[in-house]
A tleap script that builds the chain and sets N, CA, C and O, in Angstrom:
source leaprc.protein.ff14SB
mol = sequence {
  NMET ASN ALA THR ASN THR ASP LEU ARG PRO
  ALA ILE VAL ASN PRO LEU ARG HIE LEU LEU
  GLU LEU LEU ASP ARG ARG ALA PHE ALA GLU
  LEU ASP ARG ARG ALA ARG ALA GLN GLY TRP
  GLN VAL ILE ARG PRO SER LEU LEU THR ARG
  VAL TYR ARG ASN ARG ASN PHE ASP SER LEU
  SER PRO CYS ALA ALA CYS ALA GLY GLU GLY
  VAL THR VAL ARG GLY ALA CYS ARG THR CYS
  VAL GLY SER GLY ARG VAL ARG CSER
}
set mol.1.N position { -104.706 -51.923 -159.802 }
set mol.1.CA position { -105.103 -53.304 -159.640 }
set mol.1.C position { -106.452 -53.497 -160.339 }
set mol.1.O position { -107.366 -52.693 -160.155 }
set mol.2.N position { -106.578 -54.547 -161.129 }
set mol.2.CA position { -107.847 -54.769 -161.819 }
set mol.2.C position { -108.804 -55.618 -160.974 }
set mol.2.O position { -108.426 -56.126 -159.918 }
set mol.3.N position { -110.012 -55.762 -161.436 }
set mol.3.CA position { -111.046 -56.460 -160.669 }
set mol.3.C position { -110.692 -57.920 -160.427 }
set mol.3.O position { -111.045 -58.469 -159.383 }
set mol.4.N position { -110.004 -58.561 -161.368 }
set mol.4.CA position { -109.644 -59.972 -161.206 }
set mol.4.C position { -108.687 -60.158 -160.035 }
set mol.4.O position { -108.859 -61.087 -159.247 }
set mol.5.N position { -107.680 -59.294 -159.905 }
set mol.5.CA position { -106.724 -59.396 -158.809 }
set mol.5.C position { -107.383 -59.173 -157.451 }
set mol.5.O position { -107.063 -59.879 -156.494 }
set mol.6.N position { -108.273 -58.231 -157.347 }
set mol.6.CA position { -108.933 -57.967 -156.069 }
set mol.6.C position { -109.858 -59.112 -155.681 }
set mol.6.O position { -110.048 -59.364 -154.492 }
set mol.7.N position { -110.439 -59.815 -156.657 }
set mol.7.CA position { -111.300 -60.949 -156.360 }
set mol.7.C position { -110.500 -62.154 -155.868 }
set mol.7.O position { -110.993 -62.917 -155.037 }
set mol.8.N position { -109.289 -62.337 -156.359 }
set mol.8.CA position { -108.475 -63.490 -155.993 }
set mol.8.C position { -107.734 -63.285 -154.668 }
set mol.8.O position { -107.405 -64.257 -153.987 }
set mol.9.N position { -107.477 -62.061 -154.309 }
set mol.9.CA position { -106.650 -61.794 -153.134 }
set mol.9.C position { -107.185 -62.448 -151.850 }
set mol.9.O position { -106.400 -63.095 -151.157 }
set mol.10.N position { -108.473 -62.320 -151.491 }
set mol.10.CA position { -108.950 -62.976 -150.267 }
set mol.10.C position { -108.774 -64.493 -150.300 }
set mol.10.O position { -108.525 -65.110 -149.264 }
set mol.11.N position { -108.901 -65.090 -151.468 }
set mol.11.CA position { -108.738 -66.541 -151.589 }
set mol.11.C position { -107.299 -66.958 -151.307 }
set mol.11.O position { -107.062 -68.068 -150.832 }
set mol.12.N position { -106.336 -66.086 -151.591 }
set mol.12.CA position { -104.932 -66.395 -151.343 }
set mol.12.C position { -104.568 -66.080 -149.890 }
set mol.12.O position { -103.852 -66.856 -149.258 }
set mol.13.N position { -105.035 -64.983 -149.365 }
set mol.13.CA position { -104.673 -64.547 -148.025 }
set mol.13.C position { -105.238 -65.464 -146.947 }
set mol.13.O position { -104.513 -65.815 -146.016 }
set mol.14.N position { -106.474 -65.857 -147.035 }
set mol.14.CA position { -107.090 -66.678 -145.998 }
set mol.14.C position { -106.391 -68.009 -145.778 }
set mol.14.O position { -106.154 -68.360 -144.622 }
set mol.15.N position { -106.041 -68.784 -146.823 }
set mol.15.CA position { -105.316 -70.033 -146.585 }
set mol.15.C position { -103.935 -69.788 -145.963 }
set mol.15.O position { -103.487 -70.577 -145.131 }
set mol.16.N position { -103.264 -68.716 -146.353 }
set mol.16.CA position { -101.964 -68.413 -145.755 }
set mol.16.C position { -102.122 -68.056 -144.280 }
set mol.16.O position { -101.341 -68.499 -143.438 }
set mol.17.N position { -103.106 -67.277 -143.985 }
set mol.17.CA position { -103.377 -66.908 -142.588 }
set mol.17.C position { -103.705 -68.159 -141.770 }
set mol.17.O position { -103.227 -68.329 -140.649 }
set mol.18.N position { -104.513 -69.012 -142.343 }
set mol.18.CA position { -104.886 -70.259 -141.666 }
set mol.18.C position { -103.643 -71.107 -141.399 }
set mol.18.O position { -103.494 -71.650 -140.304 }
set mol.19.N position { -102.768 -71.227 -142.365 }
set mol.19.CA position { -101.537 -72.005 -142.205 }
set mol.19.C position { -100.647 -71.397 -141.128 }
set mol.19.O position { -100.087 -72.124 -140.307 }
set mol.20.N position { -100.510 -70.084 -141.119 }
set mol.20.CA position { -99.706 -69.420 -140.094 }
set mol.20.C position { -100.284 -69.628 -138.696 }
set mol.20.O position { -99.538 -69.831 -137.739 }
set mol.21.N position { -101.594 -69.578 -138.580 }
set mol.21.CA position { -102.225 -69.804 -137.280 }
set mol.21.C position { -102.010 -71.239 -136.805 }
set mol.21.O position { -101.799 -71.485 -135.618 }
set mol.22.N position { -102.066 -72.184 -137.748 }
set mol.22.CA position { -101.793 -73.585 -137.419 }
set mol.22.C position { -100.358 -73.755 -136.927 }
set mol.22.O position { -100.119 -74.403 -135.909 }
set mol.23.N position { -99.414 -73.175 -137.646 }
set mol.23.CA position { -98.008 -73.243 -137.244 }
set mol.23.C position { -97.792 -72.565 -135.898 }
set mol.23.O position { -97.033 -73.054 -135.062 }
set mol.24.N position { -98.455 -71.454 -135.698 }
set mol.24.CA position { -98.362 -70.712 -134.447 }
set mol.24.C position { -98.804 -71.585 -133.274 }
set mol.24.O position { -98.101 -71.682 -132.268 }
set mol.25.N position { -99.959 -72.214 -133.404 }
set mol.25.CA position { -100.474 -73.058 -132.322 }
set mol.25.C position { -99.556 -74.238 -132.047 }
set mol.25.O position { -99.303 -74.575 -130.890 }
set mol.26.N position { -99.056 -74.869 -133.107 }
set mol.26.CA position { -98.182 -76.031 -132.923 }
set mol.26.C position { -96.825 -75.648 -132.341 }
set mol.26.O position { -96.287 -76.358 -131.492 }
set mol.27.N position { -96.286 -74.549 -132.790 }
set mol.27.CA position { -94.963 -74.128 -132.322 }
set mol.27.C position { -94.967 -73.784 -130.832 }
set mol.27.O position { -93.985 -74.034 -130.134 }
set mol.28.N position { -96.067 -73.212 -130.347 }
set mol.28.CA position { -96.118 -72.756 -128.963 }
set mol.28.C position { -96.946 -73.671 -128.051 }
set mol.28.O position { -97.118 -73.363 -126.871 }
set mol.29.N position { -97.449 -74.762 -128.564 }
set mol.29.CA position { -98.363 -75.614 -127.796 }
set mol.29.C position { -97.765 -76.070 -126.467 }
set mol.29.O position { -98.416 -75.945 -125.429 }
set mol.30.N position { -96.564 -76.586 -126.477 }
set mol.30.CA position { -95.943 -77.095 -125.253 }
set mol.30.C position { -95.634 -75.969 -124.272 }
set mol.30.O position { -95.893 -76.098 -123.075 }
set mol.31.N position { -95.088 -74.878 -124.768 }
set mol.31.CA position { -94.793 -73.738 -123.887 }
set mol.31.C position { -96.066 -73.161 -123.276 }
set mol.31.O position { -96.096 -72.843 -122.087 }
set mol.32.N position { -97.110 -73.027 -124.078 }
set mol.32.CA position { -98.386 -72.516 -123.571 }
set mol.32.C position { -98.962 -73.451 -122.505 }
set mol.32.O position { -99.460 -72.995 -121.476 }
set mol.33.N position { -98.890 -74.743 -122.755 }
set mol.33.CA position { -99.416 -75.723 -121.808 }
set mol.33.C position { -98.673 -75.635 -120.474 }
set mol.33.O position { -99.295 -75.626 -119.412 }
set mol.34.N position { -97.345 -75.572 -120.533 }
set mol.34.CA position { -96.550 -75.485 -119.310 }
set mol.34.C position { -96.823 -74.188 -118.551 }
set mol.34.O position { -96.921 -74.192 -117.324 }
set mol.35.N position { -96.945 -73.090 -119.275 }
set mol.35.CA position { -97.204 -71.800 -118.630 }
set mol.35.C position { -98.564 -71.813 -117.936 }
set mol.35.O position { -98.687 -71.360 -116.798 }
set mol.36.N position { -99.582 -72.329 -118.617 }
set mol.36.CA position { -100.918 -72.377 -118.018 }
set mol.36.C position { -100.954 -73.313 -116.815 }
set mol.36.O position { -101.652 -73.038 -115.838 }
set mol.37.N position { -100.200 -74.428 -116.877 }
set mol.37.CA position { -100.145 -75.366 -115.755 }
set mol.37.C position { -99.546 -74.703 -114.514 }
set mol.37.O position { -99.876 -75.077 -113.389 }
set mol.38.N position { -98.678 -73.730 -114.714 }
set mol.38.CA position { -98.066 -73.000 -113.593 }
set mol.38.C position { -98.889 -71.786 -113.182 }
set mol.38.O position { -98.495 -71.045 -112.281 }
set mol.39.N position { -100.021 -71.577 -113.832 }
set mol.39.CA position { -100.897 -70.469 -113.485 }
set mol.39.C position { -100.519 -69.154 -114.141 }
set mol.39.O position { -100.985 -68.094 -113.723 }
set mol.40.N position { -99.689 -69.211 -115.152 }
set mol.40.CA position { -99.275 -67.987 -115.832 }
set mol.40.C position { -100.333 -67.564 -116.843 }
set mol.40.O position { -101.119 -68.382 -117.321 }
set mol.41.N position { -100.339 -66.295 -117.153 }
set mol.41.CA position { -101.216 -65.740 -118.169 }
set mol.41.C position { -100.489 -65.810 -119.513 }
set mol.41.O position { -99.324 -65.422 -119.606 }
set mol.42.N position { -101.164 -66.301 -120.553 }
set mol.42.CA position { -100.583 -66.388 -121.892 }
set mol.42.C position { -101.325 -65.407 -122.787 }
set mol.42.O position { -102.537 -65.513 -122.971 }
set mol.43.N position { -100.589 -64.452 -123.340 }
set mol.43.CA position { -101.182 -63.426 -124.195 }
set mol.43.C position { -100.606 -63.593 -125.602 }
set mol.43.O position { -99.396 -63.754 -125.765 }
set mol.44.N position { -101.477 -63.553 -126.619 }
set mol.44.CA position { -101.059 -63.638 -128.022 }
set mol.44.C position { -101.290 -62.294 -128.692 }
set mol.44.O position { -102.357 -62.078 -129.268 }
set mol.45.N position { -100.311 -61.370 -128.635 }
set mol.45.CA position { -100.510 -60.064 -129.259 }
set mol.45.C position { -100.548 -60.116 -130.783 }
set mol.45.O position { -101.189 -59.276 -131.416 }
set mol.46.N position { -99.869 -61.092 -131.376 }
set mol.46.CA position { -99.873 -61.253 -132.829 }
set mol.46.C position { -99.418 -62.668 -133.161 }
set mol.46.O position { -99.017 -63.421 -132.273 }
set mol.47.N position { -99.480 -63.026 -134.426 }
set mol.47.CA position { -99.043 -64.354 -134.845 }
set mol.47.C position { -97.572 -64.566 -134.492 }
set mol.47.O position { -96.748 -63.659 -134.617 }
set mol.48.N position { -97.268 -65.773 -134.054 }
set mol.48.CA position { -95.912 -66.196 -133.712 }
set mol.48.C position { -95.277 -65.358 -132.608 }
set mol.48.O position { -94.054 -65.254 -132.523 }
set mol.49.N position { -96.118 -64.761 -131.761 }
set mol.49.CA position { -95.633 -63.960 -130.637 }
set mol.49.C position { -96.426 -64.324 -129.393 }
set mol.49.O position { -97.651 -64.440 -129.442 }
set mol.50.N position { -95.732 -64.502 -128.284 }
set mol.50.CA position { -96.382 -64.794 -127.009 }
set mol.50.C position { -95.801 -63.892 -125.932 }
set mol.50.O position { -94.635 -63.501 -125.984 }
set mol.51.N position { -96.637 -63.573 -124.960 }
set mol.51.CA position { -96.199 -62.890 -123.745 }
set mol.51.C position { -96.664 -63.773 -122.601 }
set mol.51.O position { -97.857 -64.033 -122.445 }
set mol.52.N position { -95.701 -64.236 -121.796 }
set mol.52.CA position { -96.013 -65.065 -120.645 }
set mol.52.C position { -95.847 -64.210 -119.394 }
set mol.52.O position { -94.817 -63.562 -119.205 }
set mol.53.N position { -96.869 -64.213 -118.544 }
set mol.53.CA position { -96.846 -63.350 -117.372 }
set mol.53.C position { -97.261 -64.134 -116.136 }
set mol.53.O position { -98.326 -64.749 -116.091 }
set mol.54.N position { -96.392 -64.092 -115.140 }
set mol.54.CA position { -96.690 -64.731 -113.871 }
set mol.54.C position { -97.597 -63.808 -113.069 }
set mol.54.O position { -97.217 -62.675 -112.772 }
set mol.55.N position { -98.773 -64.267 -112.719 }
set mol.55.CA position { -99.752 -63.432 -112.021 }
set mol.55.C position { -99.340 -63.090 -110.595 }
set mol.55.O position { -99.949 -62.222 -109.971 }
set mol.56.N position { -98.316 -63.759 -110.070 }
set mol.56.CA position { -97.836 -63.423 -108.724 }
set mol.56.C position { -97.311 -61.992 -108.668 }
set mol.56.O position { -97.303 -61.375 -107.603 }
set mol.57.N position { -96.876 -61.464 -109.804 }
set mol.57.CA position { -96.379 -60.092 -109.824 }
set mol.57.C position { -97.490 -59.078 -109.555 }
set mol.57.O position { -97.209 -57.933 -109.201 }
set mol.58.N position { -98.750 -59.488 -109.719 }
set mol.58.CA position { -99.870 -58.596 -109.421 }
set mol.58.C position { -99.940 -58.253 -107.932 }
set mol.58.O position { -100.472 -57.210 -107.551 }
set mol.59.N position { -99.396 -59.144 -107.094 }
set mol.59.CA position { -99.478 -58.935 -105.651 }
set mol.59.C position { -98.285 -58.150 -105.097 }
set mol.59.O position { -98.188 -57.975 -103.883 }
set mol.60.N position { -97.385 -57.680 -105.943 }
set mol.60.CA position { -96.225 -56.908 -105.495 }
set mol.60.C position { -96.480 -55.419 -105.630 }
set mol.60.O position { -97.132 -54.969 -106.572 }
set mol.61.N position { -95.964 -54.666 -104.682 }
set mol.61.CA position { -96.050 -53.216 -104.754 }
set mol.61.C position { -94.730 -52.627 -104.250 }
set mol.61.O position { -93.972 -53.320 -103.573 }
set mol.62.N position { -94.448 -51.383 -104.563 }
set mol.62.CA position { -93.194 -50.765 -104.106 }
set mol.62.C position { -93.120 -50.721 -102.578 }
set mol.62.O position { -94.122 -50.480 -101.904 }
set mol.63.N position { -91.953 -50.951 -102.061 }
set mol.63.CA position { -91.722 -50.898 -100.620 }
set mol.63.C position { -91.826 -49.443 -100.151 }
set mol.63.O position { -91.185 -48.556 -100.715 }
set mol.64.N position { -92.635 -49.208 -99.120 }
set mol.64.CA position { -92.811 -47.854 -98.594 }
set mol.64.C position { -91.581 -47.381 -97.826 }
set mol.64.O position { -91.298 -46.184 -97.794 }
set mol.65.N position { -90.850 -48.303 -97.210 }
set mol.65.CA position { -89.701 -47.922 -96.389 }
set mol.65.C position { -88.560 -47.341 -97.223 }
set mol.65.O position { -87.839 -46.455 -96.763 }
set mol.66.N position { -88.397 -47.842 -98.454 }
set mol.66.CA position { -87.291 -47.358 -99.298 }
set mol.66.C position { -87.782 -46.718 -100.598 }
set mol.66.O position { -86.982 -46.400 -101.478 }
set mol.67.N position { -89.090 -46.532 -100.713 }
set mol.67.CA position { -89.712 -45.947 -101.909 }
set mol.67.C position { -89.408 -46.757 -103.165 }
set mol.67.O position { -89.290 -46.203 -104.258 }
set mol.68.N position { -89.284 -48.067 -103.000 }
set mol.68.CA position { -89.056 -48.949 -104.142 }
set mol.68.C position { -87.625 -48.989 -104.636 }
set mol.68.O position { -87.352 -49.598 -105.670 }
set mol.69.N position { -86.700 -48.356 -103.923 }
set mol.69.CA position { -85.298 -48.305 -104.357 }
set mol.69.C position { -84.495 -49.513 -103.878 }
set mol.69.O position { -83.508 -49.886 -104.513 }
set mol.70.N position { -84.898 -50.119 -102.785 }
set mol.70.CA position { -84.166 -51.268 -102.258 }
set mol.70.C position { -83.061 -50.885 -101.294 }
set mol.70.O position { -82.471 -51.752 -100.650 }
set mol.71.N position { -82.777 -49.606 -101.186 }
set mol.71.CA position { -81.747 -49.130 -100.261 }
set mol.71.C position { -82.265 -47.923 -99.489 }
set mol.71.O position { -83.107 -47.165 -99.970 }
set mol.72.N position { -81.749 -47.771 -98.304 }
set mol.72.CA position { -82.044 -46.601 -97.482 }
set mol.72.C position { -80.721 -45.927 -97.156 }
set mol.72.O position { -79.670 -46.342 -97.645 }
set mol.73.N position { -80.771 -44.903 -96.342 }
set mol.73.CA position { -79.551 -44.203 -95.932 }
set mol.73.C position { -78.616 -45.156 -95.200 }
set mol.73.O position { -77.396 -45.005 -95.274 }
set mol.74.N position { -79.170 -46.129 -94.501 }
set mol.74.CA position { -78.382 -47.085 -93.712 }
set mol.74.C position { -77.917 -48.305 -94.507 }
set mol.74.O position { -77.266 -49.180 -93.937 }
set mol.75.N position { -78.224 -48.391 -95.780 }
set mol.75.CA position { -77.821 -49.536 -96.600 }
set mol.75.C position { -79.037 -50.239 -97.181 }
set mol.75.O position { -80.070 -49.619 -97.433 }
set mol.76.N position { -78.897 -51.552 -97.391 }
set mol.76.CA position { -79.987 -52.340 -97.973 }
set mol.76.C position { -81.220 -52.280 -97.079 }
set mol.76.O position { -81.121 -52.395 -95.857 }
set mol.77.N position { -82.355 -52.104 -97.688 }
set mol.77.CA position { -83.620 -52.006 -96.951 }
set mol.77.C position { -83.938 -53.344 -96.291 }
set mol.77.O position { -83.910 -54.390 -96.938 }
set mol.78.N position { -84.240 -53.296 -95.002 }
set mol.78.CA position { -84.556 -54.526 -94.266 }
set mol.78.C position { -85.989 -54.985 -94.507 }
set mol.78.O position { -86.291 -56.174 -94.399 }
set mol.79.N position { -86.868 -54.048 -94.831 }
set mol.79.CA position { -88.283 -54.401 -95.038 }
set mol.79.C position { -88.457 -55.270 -96.282 }
set mol.79.O position { -89.180 -56.265 -96.246 }
set mol.80.N position { -87.797 -54.898 -97.383 }
set mol.80.CA position { -87.952 -55.637 -98.647 }
set mol.80.C position { -86.716 -56.472 -98.972 }
set mol.80.O position { -86.657 -57.105 -100.026 }
set mol.81.N position { -85.745 -56.478 -98.089 }
set mol.81.CA position { -84.488 -57.215 -98.272 }
set mol.81.C position { -83.780 -56.768 -99.552 }
set mol.81.O position { -83.170 -57.581 -100.246 }
set mol.82.N position { -83.866 -55.475 -99.858 }
set mol.82.CA position { -83.158 -54.913 -100.994 }
set mol.82.C position { -83.808 -55.074 -102.350 }
set mol.82.O position { -83.243 -54.641 -103.354 }
set mol.83.N position { -84.986 -55.687 -102.409 }
set mol.83.CA position { -85.638 -55.900 -103.711 }
set mol.83.C position { -86.445 -54.668 -104.170 }
set mol.83.O position { -86.689 -54.486 -105.363 }
set mol.84.N position { -86.849 -53.836 -103.209 }
set mol.84.CA position { -87.683 -52.689 -103.550 }
set mol.84.C position { -89.150 -53.013 -103.700 }
set mol.84.O position { -89.950 -52.128 -104.003 }
set mol.85.N position { -89.527 -54.289 -103.489 }
set mol.85.CA position { -90.918 -54.727 -103.644 }
set mol.85.C position { -91.354 -55.513 -102.420 }
set mol.85.O position { -90.562 -56.230 -101.808 }
set mol.86.N position { -92.625 -55.368 -102.073 }
set mol.86.CA position { -93.224 -56.148 -100.990 }
set mol.86.C position { -94.562 -56.704 -101.463 }
set mol.86.O position { -95.176 -56.165 -102.383 }
set mol.87.N position { -95.002 -57.766 -100.837 }
set mol.87.CA position { -96.317 -58.343 -101.177 }
set mol.87.C position { -97.409 -57.459 -100.607 }
set mol.87.O position { -97.335 -57.021 -99.459 }
set mol.88.N position { -98.428 -57.201 -101.425 }
set mol.88.CA position { -99.547 -56.349 -100.979 }
set mol.88.C position { -100.480 -57.115 -100.084 }
set mol.88.O position { -101.475 -56.565 -99.613 }
savepdb mol mol.pdb
quit
């Protein structure tokens, strides 16, 4: 690659990156707004990618009565109602 190409590359990449970020924000604007209104965490690991996480899952832990399996020797666990999770 010669010096001219390396000098032009940042000028080409930055506008493309800017355009992608604009599209990213517009494409996910409504979904992000709704998720935040419900108290969800919105994570942007990369362009055009979102991870939506309900923070209520932070308060769940494995059921001690069934070791998180949801069943015991007698059948469905009564403590967690078969889900394997209880609120901490």
